[in-house]
Backbone as a printed PyTorch tensor [residue, N CA C, xyz], in Angstrom:
tensor([[[ -65.6780,   92.6630, -102.9650],
         [ -66.9750,   92.5130, -102.3810],
         [ -68.0240,   92.7930, -103.4540]],

        [[ -69.1230,   92.0960, -103.3560],
         [ -70.2480,   92.2930, -104.2600],
         [ -71.4200,   92.7930, -103.4230]],

        [[ -71.9580,   93.9360, -103.8090],
         [ -73.0860,   94.5380, -103.0960],
         [ -74.3780,   94.2440, -103.8520]],

        [[ -75.3750,   93.6930, -103.1730],
         [ -76.6700,   93.4040, -103.7940],
         [ -77.7930,   93.8330, -102.8590]],

        [[ -78.9780,   93.8910, -103.3890],
         [ -80.1860,   94.2080, -102.6320],
         [ -80.1330,   95.5750, -101.9490]],

        [[ -79.6020,   96.5800, -102.6510],
         [ -79.5860,   97.9320, -102.0950],
         [ -80.5860,   98.8060, -102.8420]],

        [[ -80.9910,   99.8840, -102.2070],
         [ -81.9530,  100.8170, -102.7880],
         [ -81.2130,  102.1070, -103.1230]],

        [[ -81.3290,  102.5410, -104.3640],
         [ -80.6400,  103.7380, -104.8600],
         [ -79.1400,  103.6300, -104.6010]],

        [[ -78.5900,  104.5210, -103.7970],
         [ -77.1470,  104.5090, -103.5210],
         [ -76.8290,  104.0730, -102.0940]],

        [[ -77.7550,  103.4380, -101.4110],
         [ -77.5670,  103.0130, -100.0200],
         [ -76.8040,  101.6810,  -99.9630]],

        [[ -75.5190,  101.7070, -100.3380],
         [ -74.7140,  100.4840, -100.3850],
         [ -74.5120,   99.8530,  -99.0180]],

        [[ -74.4430,  100.6680,  -97.9810],
         [ -74.1800,  100.1310,  -96.6430],
         [ -75.3470,   99.3360,  -96.0810]],

        [[ -76.5350,   99.4820,  -96.6690],
         [ -77.6850,   98.6930,  -96.2220],
         [ -77.8950,   97.4640,  -97.0990]],

        [[ -76.9380,   97.1720,  -97.9550],
         [ -77.0750,   96.0670,  -98.9000],
         [ -76.5650,   94.7540,  -98.3130]],

        [[ -76.7510,   93.6890,  -99.0700],
         [ -76.1460,   92.3960,  -98.7610],
         [ -74.7450,   92.4100,  -99.3660]],

        [[ -73.7300,   92.0640,  -98.5720],
         [ -72.3470,   92.1290,  -99.0310],
         [ -71.7680,   90.7270,  -99.0850]],

        [[ -71.2170,   90.3740, -100.2520],
         [ -70.5630,   89.0790, -100.4470],
         [ -69.0800,   89.3460, -100.6850]],

        [[ -68.2230,   88.7440,  -99.8710],
         [ -66.7840,   88.8890, -100.0260],
         [ -66.2630,   87.7900, -100.9400]],

        [[ -65.3770,   88.1790, -101.8560],
         [ -64.7690,   87.2150, -102.7740],
         [ -63.2960,   87.0790, -102.4120]],

        [[ -62.8290,   85.8700, -102.2280],
         [ -61.4340,   85.6130, -101.8890],
         [ -60.6590,   85.2470, -103.1370]],

        [[ -59.4320,   85.7490, -103.2400],
         [ -58.5780,   85.4790, -104.3790],
         [ -57.4040,   84.6170, -103.9500]],

        [[ -56.7790,   83.9500, -104.9030],
         [ -55.6550,   83.0630, -104.6100],
         [ -54.3210,   83.8030, -104.6320]],

        [[ -54.3500,   85.1220, -104.6710],
         [ -53.1310,   85.9070, -104.7190],
         [ -53.3090,   87.1730, -103.8860]],

        [[ -52.2030,   87.8160, -103.5830],
         [ -52.2340,   89.0800, -102.8550],
         [ -51.6890,   90.1510, -103.7850]],

        [[ -52.4680,   91.1960, -104.0240],
         [ -52.0250,   92.2620, -104.9170],
         [ -52.8390,   93.5170, -104.6640]],

        [[ -52.4940,   94.5580, -105.3690],
         [ -53.2170,   95.8160, -105.2980],
         [ -54.1400,   95.8930, -106.5040]],

        [[ -55.4290,   95.6500, -106.3020],
         [ -56.3730,   95.7140, -107.3990],
         [ -56.5210,   97.1630, -107.8510]],

        [[ -56.5880,   97.3570, -109.1610],
         [ -56.6250,   98.7020, -109.7200],
         [ -57.9700,   99.0560, -110.3370]],

        [[ -58.6090,   98.1000, -110.9620],
         [ -59.8760,   98.4210, -111.6310],
         [ -60.7830,   97.2030, -111.6690]],

        [[ -62.0600,   97.4890, -111.8820],
         [ -63.0640,   96.4440, -111.9930],
         [ -64.0310,   96.8280, -113.1000]],

        [[ -64.4450,   95.8460, -113.8580],
         [ -65.3830,   96.0840, -114.9520],
         [ -66.3280,   94.8920, -115.0360]],

        [[ -67.6150,   95.1630, -115.1050],
         [ -68.5980,   94.0990, -115.2240],
         [ -68.9120,   93.8540, -116.6890]],

        [[ -68.6600,   92.6330, -117.1330],
         [ -68.9850,   92.2420, -118.5010],
         [ -70.4860,   92.0350, -118.6280]],

        [[ -71.0500,   91.3780, -117.6390],
         [ -72.4880,   91.1450, -117.5620],
         [ -72.8310,   90.9030, -116.0970]],

        [[ -74.0130,   90.4530, -115.8080],
         [ -74.4520,   90.2870, -114.4130],
         [ -73.6680,   89.1980, -113.6660]],

        [[ -73.0150,   88.2870, -114.3930],
         [ -72.3120,   87.1740, -113.7490],
         [ -70.7990,   87.1750, -113.9530]],

        [[ -70.2690,   88.1160, -114.7330],
         [ -68.8520,   88.1030, -115.0750],
         [ -68.2190,   89.4470, -114.7480]],

        [[ -67.0630,   89.3980, -114.0890],
         [ -66.3520,   90.6190, -113.7280],
         [ -64.8780,   90.4690, -114.1190]],

        [[ -64.3010,   91.5830, -114.5890],
         [ -62.8730,   91.6530, -114.8850],
         [ -62.2110,   92.5220, -113.8220]],

        [[ -61.0650,   92.0640, -113.3060],
         [ -60.3140,   92.8210, -112.3150],
         [ -58.8550,   92.8690, -112.7690]],

        [[ -58.2650,   94.0590, -112.6890],
         [ -56.8450,   94.2050, -113.0010],
         [ -56.1000,   94.5830, -111.7320]],

        [[ -54.8040,   94.2700, -111.7110],
         [ -53.9750,   94.7200, -110.6020],
         [ -52.6720,   95.2810, -111.1290]],

        [[ -52.0580,   96.1090, -110.2990],
         [ -50.8940,   96.8610, -110.7550],
         [ -49.6580,   95.9930, -110.9240]],

        [[ -48.7600,   96.4910, -111.7050],
         [ -47.4880,   95.8180, -111.9300],
         [ -46.5550,   96.1260, -110.7640]],

        [[ -45.8590,   95.0920, -110.2890],
         [ -44.8240,   95.2790, -109.2760],
         [ -43.4960,   94.8620, -109.8830]],

        [[ -42.4280,   94.9910, -109.1260],
         [ -41.1320,   94.5850, -109.6710],
         [ -40.9990,   93.0680, -109.7680]],

        [[ -41.9130,   92.3240, -109.1240],
         [ -41.8290,   90.8700, -109.1450],
         [ -42.8890,   90.2160, -110.0270]],

        [[ -44.0010,   90.8870, -110.2520],
         [ -45.0990,   90.3170, -111.0280],
         [ -45.6250,   91.3530, -112.0030]],

        [[ -46.0690,   90.8730, -113.1620],
         [ -46.6160,   91.7720, -114.1600],
         [ -48.0720,   92.0920, -113.9040]],

        [[ -48.5410,   93.1560, -114.5380],
         [ -49.9540,   93.5250, -114.4510],
         [ -50.7850,   92.4520, -115.1530]],

        [[ -51.8990,   92.0790, -114.5550],
         [ -52.7200,   91.0090, -115.1160],
         [ -54.1830,   91.4110, -115.1590]],

        [[ -54.8930,   90.7610, -116.0450],
         [ -56.3330,   90.8980, -116.1550],
         [ -56.9400,   89.5540, -115.7640]],

        [[ -57.8440,   89.5650, -114.7780],
         [ -58.4820,   88.3410, -114.3090],
         [ -59.9730,   88.3920, -114.6230]],

        [[ -60.5130,   87.2550, -114.9980],
         [ -61.9390,   87.1370, -115.2400],
         [ -62.5220,   86.2410, -114.1620]],

        [[ -63.5750,   86.7270, -113.4860],
         [ -64.2300,   85.9480, -112.4320],
         [ -65.7020,   85.8000, -112.7490]],

        [[ -66.2460,   84.6600, -112.3590],
         [ -67.6570,   84.3920, -112.5370],
         [ -68.3190,   84.4390, -111.1700]],

        [[ -69.3140,   85.2860, -111.0300],
         [ -70.0100,   85.4550, -109.7620],
         [ -71.2170,   84.5270, -109.7290]],

        [[ -71.2590,   83.6990, -108.7060],
         [ -72.3970,   82.7960, -108.5450],
         [ -73.5690,   83.5560, -107.9600]],

        [[ -74.7140,   83.3930, -108.5380],
         [ -75.9240,   84.0770, -108.0490],
         [ -76.6100,   83.2220, -107.0040]]])
């Protein structure tokens, strides 16, 4: 989810945008490269390796 238009730390009063992914996994971390780019990692399982994904957020 992307939270926008909030004041100070009032995230629950913000505009929330849900982002859908093409896979099911346990996301572990998120890092913003800039205002439009985000990196997300997910944990390693016995069937799939840990991966780093880059997503572009449309404004």
